[in-house]
N, C-alpha and C positions, 0 to 999 in steps of 0.2 A: 432286232435290237430296239428299234423305235417303238414297236408294239409293246415290248416289255416296259419301257419307260412310261408310256401312256398308261399301261395298266397299273404300274406302281404309283404314278401321280393320282390316278383315280382312287386307289386304295387309301392314299393319305387324305385326299379330299372327303372320302366316305367316312373315314375315322373322325375327321374334324366335324362333319355334319352330325354324325351320331353323338359326338360329345357335346355339341350344342343342344341337341334334344335331351340328352341326359342332364345337362345343366338346368335347362328349363323345368324338367320333371323334378329335379332335386330342390329347386327353388320353391316349387309349389308344395312339395312334401315337407320340406324342413322349415319353411316359413322364416321367421325372424332369426332362428338359430342356424341358419344355413352355413354361416362362416365357421361354425364349429365342426361341421361335417367333413370328414376326410375325403369322401368321394366327391362332394361338391367342390372342394378346393382342387382336386385332381382335374376335374372337368374344366374348371376355371383356368388352371395353369395350361392345359392343352389348348384351349381356345382363345388365350389372351392375345396372341399376335394377330389372327384374322379379325378379331373384334376391334382391336386397336386401329387396324387399317381401315375399317368400315367407319369408325368414329371419327378418324381424321378426315374422311370425305364428307361427313354430315355437316350441315350448317350449325345446327344446335348440338352442342357437345355433351349435354346432360340428358341424354335419352338412351339408357342402356337396353331397354326393351326393344326399341326401334332398331338399334344397332344390332342386337342379337338376331332379330327377324331378317333384316337386310343381309346380314352376314350369312345366314342359312340360305337365303335365296340366291346369293352370289356363289356360294359353294355349290349348290344344286345346279345352277346354270353351267358352272364350269364342269361339273361332273357329266351333265348331258352332252355338252360340247365335246369333251374328251371321248365319250362313247360314240358319238357320231364320227369323229375323226378316226377313231380306231376302226369302225365298220368300214369306212371308206378305204383305209389302207389295206385291210384284210381281203 
């Protein structure tokens, strides 16, 4: 059961990480009109909670690019740690 929960959590973290990458790609592609793009808004909705958590930990609150990069790094580190834990249990 624990292996399933670890796998499910890894899947959620992976989805959030890929959504952050998609958000960055759409920001580059759509430019100034990105708020009009439905896909960009979907990615923004999916990643809002982890980005807010990272922003609350940053000393300067007006750094969305840094918050996005740090959020992706934190998600990647959590994904790797969960993978190591799963291998240890299996």
